C-alpha positions in Angstrom: 0.0 -0.2 0.0 2.8 2.2 1.1 4.7 1.8 -2.4 1.5 2.4 -4.3 1.0 5.7 -2.6 4.7 6.5 -3.3 4.3 5.6 -7.0 0.9 7.7 -7.3 3.1 10.7 -5.9 5.9 10.2 -8.3 3.3 10.3 -11.5 3.4 13.5 -13.2 0.2 15.3 -14.3 0.7 14.0 -18.1 1.1 10.5 -16.4 -2.2 10.8 -14.8 -4.0 12.1 -17.9 -2.5 9.3 -20.1 -4.1 6.8 -17.6 -7.4 8.5 -17.9 -7.3 8.4 -21.5 -6.4 4.8 -21.6 -9.5 4.1 -19.4 -11.7 5.8 -21.9 -10.2 4.1 -24.7 -10.7 0.6 -23.2 -14.4 1.8 -22.4 -14.8 2.6 -26.0 -13.3 -0.5 -27.3 -15.6 -2.6 -25.1 -18.7 -0.5 -26.0 -18.0 -1.1 -29.8 -17.8 -4.9 -29.2 -20.9 -4.9 -27.3 -22.9 -2.6 -29.3 -21.7 -3.4 -32.8 -20.0 -6.6 -33.0 -16.6 -8.5 -33.1 -16.3 -7.3 -36.4 -16.5 -3.4 -35.8 -14.5 -4.1 -32.4 -11.7 -5.4 -34.3 -12.0 -2.8 -37.1 -11.8 -0.2 -34.2 -8.8 -1.9 -32.8 -7.0 -1.9 -36.1 -7.8 1.7 -36.8 -6.3 2.7 -33.5 -3.3 0.7 -34.1 -2.7 2.2 -37.4 -3.0 5.5 -36.0 -0.6 5.2 -33.3 1.9 3.6 -35.8 1.7 6.6 -38.0 2.0 9.1 -35.2 5.0 6.9 -33.8 6.6 7.0 -37.1 6.1 10.8 -37.7 7.3 11.5 -34.1 10.5 9.6 -35.0 10.9 11.6 -38.2 10.2 15.1 -36.6 12.2 14.5 -33.1 15.3 13.4 -35.0 14.9 16.0 -37.6 14.1 19.0 -35.3 14.0 18.4 -31.7 15.3 15.4 -29.8 13.9 16.4 -26.5 10.7 15.7 -27.2 8.9 13.2 -25.2 7.0 10.3 -26.6 4.2 10.6 -23.8 2.8 13.6 -25.3 2.3 12.0 -28.5 0.5 9.3 -26.9 -1.8 11.7 -25.2 -2.6 13.7 -28.4 -3.1 10.3 -30.5 -5.5 9.0 -27.8 -7.4 12.1 -27.8 -7.7 12.2 -31.6 -8.8 8.6 -31.5 -11.6 9.3 -29.1 -13.0 12.4 -30.7 -12.8 11.3 -34.2 -15.7 9.0 -35.7 -14.1 5.6 -36.4 -16.9 4.8 -39.0 -15.5 7.1 -41.5 -11.7 6.7 -41.7 -11.0 8.7 -44.9 -6.8 7.9 -45.4 -6.0 11.3 -46.6 -7.9 13.2 -44.2 -6.4 11.1 -41.5 -3.0 11.5 -42.5 -3.3 15.2 -42.8 -4.6 15.5 -39.4 -1.8 13.4 -37.8 0.7 15.4 -40.0 -0.7 18.8 -38.8 -0.5 17.3 -35.1 3.4 17.4 -35.4 3.6 20.4 -37.5 2.1 22.1 -34.3 4.1 20.4 -31.8 7.3 21.0 -33.6 7.2 23.9 -36.2 4.4 26.4 -34.9 6.0 28.2 -32.2 7.5 31.4 -30.9 10.5 31.4 -28.7 10.1 27.8 -28.0 6.6 28.1 -27.0 3.7 26.3 -28.5 1.0 28.7 -30.2 -1.8 26.1 -30.5 -2.7 23.2 -28.8 -1.7 20.4 -31.0 -4.8 18.4 -31.3 -7.0 21.5 -31.6 -4.6 22.8 -34.7 -4.4 19.3 -36.2 -8.4 18.8 -36.5 -8.9 22.6 -36.7 -6.4 23.3 -39.7 -7.9 20.2 -41.4 -11.4 21.5 -41.1 -10.2 24.8 -42.5 -8.7 23.0 -45.5 -11.7 21.0 -46.0 -13.7 24.1 -46.2 -11.7 25.4 -49.0 -11.1 21.8 -50.7 -14.3 19.8 -50.0 -12.7 16.7 -51.4 -10.8 16.2 -48.4 -13.8 16.3 -46.0 -14.4 17.9 -42.7 -12.9 15.8 -39.8 -16.0 14.0 -38.2 -15.8 15.2 -34.6 -18.6 13.4 -33.0 -17.7 12.8 -29.1 -19.0 9.1 -29.7 -15.7 8.0 -27.8 -16.7 9.9 -24.9 -20.4 9.4 -24.7 -20.9 6.0 -23.7 -23.5 4.1 -21.7 -23.6 0.7 -20.4 -26.3 -1.4 -19.0 -25.9 -1.9 -15.5 -28.8 -3.8 -13.6 -30.9 -2.9 -16.7 -30.2 0.7 -16.4 -28.1 2.6 -19.2 -25.5 4.1 -17.1 -22.8 6.7 -18.8 -19.8 5.0 -17.1 -17.1 7.4 -18.7 -18.4 10.2 -16.5 -16.7 8.4 -13.6 -13.2 8.9 -14.8 -13.8 12.2 -16.4 -15.4 13.5 -13.1 -12.2 12.1 -11.3 -9.9 13.6 -14.0 -11.7 17.0 -13.4 -11.1 16.7 -9.8 -7.5 15.4 -9.6 -5.8 15.8 -12.8 -6.8 19.5 -13.4 -5.9 20.3 -10.0 -2.4 18.9 -10.8 -1.9 21.6 -13.7 -3.9 24.1 -11.5 -6.6 25.0 -14.1 -9.7 24.4 -12.3 -10.7 28.4 -12.7 -10.3 27.8 -16.4 -12.1 24.4 -16.6 -15.1 25.2 -14.3 -15.5 28.6 -15.9 -16.0 27.1 -19.3 -18.0 24.2 -18.2 -20.6 26.0 -16.3 -21.1 28.8 -18.5 -21.1 26.4 -21.6 -23.7 24.2 -19.9 -25.8 27.5 -18.9 -25.5 28.9 -22.7 -26.3 25.4 -23.8 -29.8 25.2 -22.0 -30.9 28.6 -23.4 -30.1 27.9 -27.1 -31.3 24.2 -26.8 -27.9 22.9 -27.8 -28.6 19.7 -26.1 -30.5 18.8 -29.0 -32.8 16.5 -26.8 -29.7 14.5 -25.4 -28.7 16.4 -22.3 -26.3 14.0 -21.0 -24.2 13.8 -24.2 -23.8 17.4 -24.1 -22.9 17.5 -20.4 -20.3 14.8 -20.8 -18.7 16.4 -24.1 -18.5 19.8 -22.4 -16.8 18.4 -19.3 -14.5 16.4 -21.4 -13.3 19.5 -23.3 -13.1 21.5 -20.2 -11.4 18.5 -18.4 -8.9 17.2 -21.3 -8.5 19.9 -24.0 -9.0 23.6 -22.7 -6.7 23.2 -19.9 -3.4 22.2 -22.0 -0.8 23.9 -20.0 1.3 25.5 -22.7 -1.4 27.2 -24.6 -3.8 28.5 -21.6 -3.4 31.1 -18.8 -1.8 30.0 -15.5 -3.0 33.2 -13.5 -6.4 32.7 -11.8 -8.2 35.9 -13.4 -7.0 35.2 -16.8 -8.0 31.5 -16.6 -11.7 32.8 -15.6 -11.7 35.3 -18.5 -10.5 32.8 -21.0 -12.9 30.0 -19.7 -15.8 32.6 -20.3 -14.6 33.8 -23.4 -14.0 30.3 -24.9 -17.5 29.0 -24.0 -19.0 32.2 -25.6 -17.1 31.6 -28.8 -17.7 27.9 -28.9 -21.4 28.5 -28.4 -21.7 31.3 -30.9 -19.7 29.3 -33.5 -22.4 26.3 -32.9 -25.2 28.9 -33.3 -23.9 29.9 -36.8 -23.4 26.2 -37.9 -19.3 26.3 -37.9 -18.0 22.8 -38.4 -16.5 21.5 -35.6 -17.3 24.3 -33.5 -15.6 23.4 -30.2 -12.4 22.9 -31.9 -12.6 25.8 -34.4 -13.4 28.1 -31.2 -10.6 26.7 -29.2 -8.1 27.3 -31.9 -9.1 30.9 -32.4 -8.9 31.1 -28.6 -5.3 29.8 -28.7 -4.4 32.3 -31.3 -5.8 35.2 -29.4 -4.3 34.4 -26.1 -1.1 34.0 -28.0 -1.2 37.7 -29.2 -2.5 38.7 -25.8 0.8 37.4 -24.2 3.1 39.0 -27.0 1.2 42.4 -26.5 1.4 42.4 -22.8 5.3 41.2 -22.7 6.1 44.0 -25.1 4.7 46.7 -22.7 
């Protein structure tokens, strides 16, 4: 027991977050096997394996070509998020390769004074979405949050089991990176605005789970979000307004596009603030 506690204390926030994503991925795989059968489950596993092979190869190419200090752990985290938030029912090869390529372009190249400008996952999906709006043949990346909104029958009651690790991550993982003001301000206002504009679309639980996941797993990325409490609250409120606004005007992949815009605005704000 004592050794387990010591090991837990030694784990970084990224370690905890990686475990969180692995748990969600296992739940997703189990759900696919139960709901869609063995063939669909094996297809999802194969798609996931291909995704990790491609990301590993790209990581090695970029790492040894540009920056040997980069850690593979961060690549695993990004790849798990992409696996969970993109629909596995429409795996267009070209679009998938573009998403993975832009993930590493963001991680290794789009920087200012060694600081990332964008959350790599947000940039990868967001920039591919922008390209698809210009070149329709590419196809809009199918963000559908199906990897997050999963329910299992427990005692004949449909229960969203992923909500448990998501809530635990919101409590503990977000605390490790000191981003509770950001996460909670974004989640609270997003849910409130969603109620007023009927963003739930008849599925209240799915909207709540996806919103809490974004607030817990994506918006709090340490390198591209504020660290000071006041700035976190302002950023969280602003992102909720932008994301909901984008949803109202039907911009594709509104949450991702809103966060990409937020990353850019926050980067410009930091530059202006430092120049004074």
